[in-house]
C-alpha positions as CSV (number, residue, x, y, z in Angstrom):
1,M,37.3,-55.1,-23.0
2,G,35.6,-56.7,-19.9
3,I,34.1,-60.1,-19.5
4,A,30.2,-58.0,-19.8
5,M,31.1,-56.5,-23.4
6,K,32.7,-59.6,-24.4
7,W,29.3,-61.5,-24.0
8,R,27.7,-58.4,-25.5
9,G,30.1,-59.2,-28.1
10,V,29.1,-62.4,-28.8
11,L,25.6,-61.6,-28.5
12,L,25.4,-59.2,-31.7
13,S,27.4,-61.1,-33.6
14,G,25.2,-64.1,-33.2
15,L,22.5,-61.8,-34.4
16,V,24.3,-60.6,-37.3
17,V,25.3,-64.2,-38.3
18,A,21.5,-65.3,-38.0
19,A,21.0,-62.3,-40.3
20,A,23.6,-63.4,-42.8
21,G,21.4,-65.7,-45.2
22,C,19.5,-62.2,-46.2
23,S,20.4,-59.3,-48.0
24,Q,20.3,-57.3,-44.9
25,L,23.5,-57.9,-43.7
26,G,25.0,-54.4,-43.8
27,Y,22.4,-53.6,-42.2
28,Y,22.5,-55.7,-39.1
29,V,26.1,-54.7,-39.1
30,Q,25.6,-51.3,-38.7
31,A,23.5,-52.0,-35.9
32,A,25.8,-54.0,-34.1
33,Q,28.4,-51.7,-34.2
34,G,26.1,-49.0,-33.2
35,Q,24.8,-51.0,-30.1
36,L,28.5,-51.5,-29.6
37,S,29.7,-48.0,-29.6
38,V,26.8,-47.1,-27.2
39,M,27.9,-49.5,-24.6
40,S,31.4,-48.9,-24.8
41,A,31.2,-45.5,-24.1
42,A,29.2,-46.4,-20.6
43,R,30.4,-45.7,-17.2
44,P,28.7,-46.1,-13.9
45,I,27.1,-43.1,-13.0
46,D,28.7,-43.5,-9.3
47,D,32.0,-43.0,-11.6
48,W,31.1,-39.8,-13.3
49,L,29.8,-38.3,-10.0
50,A,33.2,-39.3,-8.4
51,D,35.0,-37.4,-11.3
52,P,36.6,-34.2,-10.2
53,S,36.5,-33.1,-13.9
54,V,33.0,-33.6,-14.7
55,A,30.5,-30.6,-14.9
56,D,28.8,-29.7,-11.6
57,K,25.7,-29.2,-14.2
58,L,25.9,-32.9,-15.7
59,K,26.1,-34.0,-11.6
60,T,23.0,-32.5,-11.0
61,R,21.5,-34.2,-13.4
62,L,22.7,-37.6,-12.9
63,G,22.0,-37.4,-9.4
64,T,18.3,-36.4,-10.6
65,I,18.4,-39.4,-12.8
66,K,19.0,-41.9,-9.8
67,A,16.4,-40.6,-8.0
68,I,14.2,-41.4,-10.7
69,R,15.5,-44.9,-11.5
70,R,15.3,-45.9,-7.6
71,F,11.2,-44.3,-7.9
72,A,10.6,-46.8,-11.0
73,A,11.8,-49.7,-9.1
74,T,10.5,-49.2,-5.9
75,E,7.6,-47.3,-6.6
76,L,6.2,-48.4,-10.4
77,G,7.1,-51.9,-9.9
78,L,9.3,-51.2,-12.6
79,P,12.5,-53.7,-13.8
80,D,15.2,-53.1,-11.1
81,N,18.2,-54.0,-13.3
82,A,21.2,-52.1,-14.2
83,S,19.5,-50.3,-16.9
84,F,20.2,-46.8,-16.5
85,T,22.7,-46.4,-14.1
86,S,25.4,-46.1,-16.5
87,Y,25.8,-42.7,-18.7
88,A,27.5,-42.3,-22.1
89,D,28.2,-39.1,-23.9
90,I,27.7,-40.2,-27.4
91,Q,28.7,-36.7,-28.8
92,R,25.6,-36.4,-31.2
93,P,22.2,-35.2,-30.9
94,Y,20.3,-38.7,-31.1
95,V,21.4,-42.2,-30.3
96,M,19.5,-43.0,-33.9
97,W,17.3,-42.5,-36.8
98,N,14.4,-43.9,-37.3
99,V,12.8,-44.3,-40.7
100,V,9.2,-44.7,-41.3
101,A,7.5,-45.2,-44.4
102,A,3.6,-45.7,-46.0
103,P,2.2,-46.0,-49.6
104,A,1.0,-42.7,-50.9
105,L,-2.3,-43.3,-50.3
106,S,-2.7,-45.5,-47.7
107,L,-2.2,-45.0,-43.4
108,K,-0.9,-48.8,-43.3
109,P,2.9,-48.6,-42.3
110,K,5.3,-50.3,-43.9
111,Q,6.8,-53.3,-41.5
112,W,10.5,-54.3,-41.0
113,C,11.0,-57.8,-39.2
114,F,14.1,-58.4,-36.8
115,P,15.4,-61.2,-34.7
116,V,14.4,-59.6,-31.3
117,A,12.2,-57.3,-32.1
118,G,10.0,-58.9,-34.4
119,C,8.3,-56.9,-37.0
120,V,8.0,-53.3,-36.6
121,S,6.8,-49.9,-38.6
122,Y,10.3,-48.5,-38.2
123,R,13.8,-48.9,-39.4
124,G,16.5,-47.5,-37.0
125,Y,19.8,-46.4,-38.0
126,Y,23.0,-45.2,-36.1
127,S,23.6,-42.9,-38.6
128,K,21.7,-39.8,-40.0
129,E,22.7,-39.9,-43.7
130,A,22.8,-43.8,-43.8
131,A,19.0,-43.3,-42.5
132,Q,18.3,-40.2,-45.1
133,D,20.0,-42.5,-47.9
134,Y,16.9,-45.8,-47.2
135,A,14.6,-43.3,-47.0
136,A,15.1,-42.0,-50.7
137,E,15.4,-45.2,-51.7
138,L,12.0,-45.9,-50.6
139,R,11.0,-42.6,-51.9
140,G,12.0,-43.8,-54.9
141,E,10.0,-46.4,-55.0
142,H,6.7,-44.0,-54.4
143,Y,6.7,-44.4,-50.2
144,D,5.7,-41.5,-48.1
145,V,8.4,-41.1,-45.6
146,Q,9.5,-39.7,-42.4
147,V,12.9,-39.8,-40.8
148,G,13.3,-38.6,-37.1
149,G,15.7,-38.6,-34.6
150,V,15.6,-40.9,-31.5
151,P,17.2,-39.7,-28.3
152,A,16.6,-43.5,-26.4
153,Y,15.6,-47.0,-27.4
154,S,15.3,-49.9,-25.2
155,T,17.1,-53.0,-25.9
156,L,13.9,-54.7,-23.9
157,G,16.7,-56.3,-21.4
158,W,19.0,-57.8,-23.2
159,F,21.6,-55.0,-22.2
160,S,21.8,-53.0,-19.3
161,D,20.9,-49.4,-21.6
162,P,22.5,-46.6,-20.3
163,V,21.2,-42.9,-19.4
164,L,22.8,-41.0,-23.0
165,S,23.8,-36.9,-23.6
166,T,21.3,-37.3,-25.9
167,F,18.3,-37.2,-23.2
168,V,20.6,-35.9,-19.9
169,H,19.8,-32.2,-19.7
170,Y,16.1,-32.6,-20.6
171,P,13.5,-31.3,-18.0
172,E,12.9,-33.5,-15.0
173,T,9.5,-34.4,-16.2
174,E,10.9,-35.4,-19.5
175,L,13.6,-37.1,-18.0
176,A,11.4,-39.6,-15.9
177,R,9.0,-39.8,-18.7
178,L,11.4,-41.1,-20.7
179,I,13.3,-43.6,-18.5
180,F,9.6,-44.6,-17.5
181,H,8.9,-45.2,-21.2
182,E,11.9,-47.6,-21.9
183,L,11.9,-49.4,-18.7
184,A,8.0,-50.3,-19.9
185,H,9.3,-51.8,-22.7
186,Q,11.4,-54.4,-20.5
187,V,8.3,-55.7,-18.7
188,V,5.9,-56.2,-21.5
189,Y,7.1,-56.6,-25.0
190,V,5.0,-58.3,-28.0
191,Q,6.7,-59.2,-31.3
192,G,4.9,-57.7,-34.2
193,D,2.7,-55.1,-32.3
194,S,3.9,-52.1,-32.3
195,A,0.8,-50.4,-31.2
196,F,0.5,-52.7,-28.3
197,N,3.9,-51.8,-27.3
198,E,4.2,-48.1,-27.5
199,S,0.7,-47.9,-26.1
200,F,1.4,-49.3,-22.6
201,A,4.7,-47.5,-22.3
202,V,3.5,-44.3,-22.6
203,T,0.6,-45.2,-20.2
204,V,3.3,-46.3,-17.4
205,E,5.5,-43.3,-18.5
206,E,2.2,-40.2,-17.9
207,A,0.6,-42.4,-15.1
208,G,5.0,-42.8,-13.6
209,V,5.4,-39.2,-13.8
210,E,2.1,-38.1,-12.6
211,R,2.9,-40.4,-9.2
212,W,6.5,-38.6,-9.7
213,L,5.3,-34.9,-9.5
214,Q,3.0,-35.8,-6.5
215,A,6.2,-36.9,-4.8
216,H,8.8,-35.0,-5.8
217,G,7.5,-31.8,-7.4
218,D,6.5,-28.5,-6.6
219,D,3.8,-26.0,-7.8
220,K,5.7,-24.4,-10.3
221,M,6.5,-28.3,-12.0
222,R,3.0,-29.6,-11.9
223,A,1.8,-26.8,-13.2
224,A,3.8,-26.8,-16.3
225,Y,3.5,-30.9,-17.1
226,V,-0.2,-30.1,-16.7
227,A,0.3,-27.2,-19.3
228,Q,2.6,-29.8,-21.5
229,Q,-0.1,-32.5,-21.2
230,R,-3.1,-30.2,-22.4
231,R,-0.9,-29.1,-25.9
232,K,-0.3,-32.6,-25.9
233,Q,-3.5,-34.0,-26.1
234,D,-4.4,-30.5,-28.5
235,F,-1.9,-31.9,-30.8
236,L,-3.0,-35.3,-30.7
237,A,-6.7,-34.2,-31.7
238,L,-5.6,-32.3,-34.1
239,L,-3.6,-35.1,-35.7
240,R,-6.7,-37.9,-34.9
241,K,-9.5,-35.1,-36.9
242,H,-7.1,-35.0,-39.9
243,R,-5.6,-38.7,-39.9
244,Q,-9.9,-39.3,-40.1
245,L,-10.0,-37.2,-43.1
246,L,-6.9,-38.8,-44.8
247,A,-8.4,-42.3,-44.0
248,E,-12.0,-41.3,-45.8
249,N,-10.1,-39.8,-48.6
250,Y,-8.2,-43.1,-49.3
251,A,-10.9,-45.1,-48.8
252,S,-13.3,-43.4,-51.7
253,S,-13.7,-44.2,-55.1
254,A,-12.1,-41.0,-56.5
255,S,-9.4,-41.6,-59.0
256,D,-5.7,-41.6,-57.4
257,A,-5.2,-38.4,-59.0
258,D,-8.3,-37.0,-56.9
259,K,-7.2,-38.4,-53.8
260,L,-3.5,-37.6,-54.4
261,Q,-4.8,-33.8,-54.8
262,R,-7.4,-34.4,-51.7
263,K,-4.3,-35.6,-49.6
264,A,-2.3,-32.3,-51.0
265,A,-5.4,-30.0,-49.4
266,I,-5.8,-32.1,-46.0
267,F,-2.1,-31.5,-45.1
268,Q,-2.0,-28.1,-45.6
269,S,-5.2,-27.8,-43.5
270,L,-3.0,-29.7,-40.9
271,Q,-0.8,-26.9,-41.3
272,D,-2.4,-24.2,-41.2
273,E,-4.3,-25.7,-38.3
274,Y,-1.5,-26.1,-36.4
275,Q,-0.3,-22.5,-36.8
276,T,-3.6,-21.5,-34.8
277,L,-3.2,-23.7,-32.1
278,K,0.3,-22.1,-31.6
279,Q,-1.4,-19.0,-31.0
280,Q,-3.6,-20.2,-28.9
281,W,-0.9,-22.0,-26.4
282,G,1.2,-18.6,-26.7
283,G,3.7,-19.4,-29.0
284,Y,4.7,-22.6,-27.9
285,A,6.9,-23.7,-30.7
286,G,7.7,-27.2,-29.0
287,Y,6.2,-28.9,-31.9
288,D,8.1,-27.5,-34.8
289,R,10.7,-30.0,-35.4
290,W,7.8,-32.6,-35.9
291,F,6.6,-30.0,-39.0
292,A,10.5,-29.5,-40.3
293,E,10.0,-32.2,-43.2
294,P,7.1,-31.7,-45.5
295,L,4.1,-33.8,-44.3
296,S,3.1,-37.6,-45.5
297,N,1.4,-40.4,-44.5
298,A,4.3,-41.4,-42.7
299,H,4.0,-38.7,-40.4
300,L,0.9,-39.5,-39.1
301,V,1.3,-43.4,-38.8
302,S,4.6,-43.2,-36.6
303,V,1.8,-40.8,-33.8
304,A,-0.6,-43.8,-34.2
305,T,1.6,-46.2,-33.0
306,Y,2.5,-44.7,-30.0
307,H,-1.5,-43.9,-29.2
308,D,-4.3,-45.7,-30.5
309,Y,-4.7,-47.9,-27.5
310,V,-3.5,-45.6,-24.6
311,P,-7.1,-44.9,-23.5
312,A,-7.5,-48.5,-23.2
313,F,-4.9,-49.3,-21.3
314,R,-5.5,-46.1,-18.6
315,A,-9.2,-47.8,-18.6
316,L,-7.4,-50.8,-17.6
317,L,-4.8,-49.6,-15.1
318,A,-7.8,-48.1,-13.5
319,Q,-9.5,-51.3,-13.1
320,E,-6.4,-53.0,-11.8
321,G,-6.1,-50.4,-9.3
322,S,-2.1,-51.4,-8.8
323,D,1.2,-51.5,-10.7
324,V,1.4,-55.3,-10.3
325,K,-2.3,-56.4,-11.3
326,F,-2.2,-53.8,-14.0
327,Y,1.0,-55.5,-15.4
328,A,-0.3,-58.8,-15.2
329,A,-3.3,-57.9,-17.1
330,V,-1.6,-56.6,-19.9
331,R,0.7,-59.9,-19.7
332,M,-2.3,-61.8,-20.5
333,L,-3.5,-59.3,-22.9
334,A,0.0,-59.6,-24.9
335,A,-1.0,-64.1,-24.8
336,L,-3.5,-63.6,-26.8
337,E,-4.1,-63.6,-30.7
338,P,-3.5,-60.2,-32.0
339,T,-7.2,-60.1,-33.4
340,L,-8.9,-60.6,-30.1
341,R,-5.9,-58.7,-28.1
342,Q,-7.4,-55.8,-30.1
343,Q,-10.9,-56.5,-29.5
344,R,-10.0,-56.5,-25.6
345,L,-8.5,-53.3,-25.8
346,A,-11.4,-51.7,-28.0
347,A,-14.1,-52.9,-25.2
348,L,-11.5,-51.5,-22.7
349,A,-11.4,-47.8,-24.5
350,H,-15.4,-47.9,-25.3
351,P,-17.0,-50.1,-22.5
352,A,-19.9,-48.8,-23.7
353,S,-20.0,-49.9,-27.0
354,A,-18.7,-52.7,-26.1
355,A,-21.9,-54.0,-24.1
356,V,-24.5,-52.6,-26.4
357,A,-22.7,-54.9,-29.4
358,T,-22.7,-57.9,-26.8
359,I,-26.8,-57.2,-25.5
360,S,-27.6,-57.0,-29.5
361,K,-26.1,-60.9,-30.2
């Protein structure tokens, strides 16, 4: 074991010890072991490229990732460190599985609090079986639950995050999107505000991919990305529509039994309208996996976490005009008290409404 890995072990052991006083010790142990197993499998990308036994297809992907990584640092102002400069083949489809939960008649997510990440609206496991077991516990407590595979995550700069076999063969634009997103978490991260963190990272990834395509894409890649973004916006609009219907249902004065019946009808409508969207997309099935489990409040909670504040961050990026100024402005938002931060984001997303509110005072 090298010096760097020893220090990683010491740090993760410290996190476990810090949590030892609570009933979650087993959870922290699996998290520490899972992280160490990923890091121990990583080797520098240059070593993989120099290895004659490595397949040419993998070498090509790793070469593309090196270029994306340089672009992230030189053109997007993202951290220029050792993250995504190594590669690990972890021999499974996802690096971990997230459990998301919400009450049966609410769209407010259950929160879990951790020593480093703060309070977040998901709980991750390095074993699919362990995630499913915990999901079963939550369902026994009458929560709506979603279990979703995670191809990558950020350790927020605590470790040098490697490229993983779970995403190395993604299309080029998806590779860029994922790397830009995870590096954005190292720029700004607010403990306890998942929606802020994820919406900021989505904004960085989308703007970054647009610039990557301008510099390195061809007409076919650009057209494919535009089509993908249109489908994504259609999908999100569909979810927003049904999330609003659910929110109105849960806030109504109807009985719980009637609310549950209405809830089932709304989710059936979501399924039906998705099938119509697929036909409009020419049969594109890229979102089928999202619909694979029975739909629940937890599905809509997780989507909201990643997209609710994106319009505000896009407006702020346009307003600031450069990456450096944008990141500085986001750090200022991050330093605000949560309620004021949400007000500022709302004003950015809907400036006309904010102006009317100001005038009326």
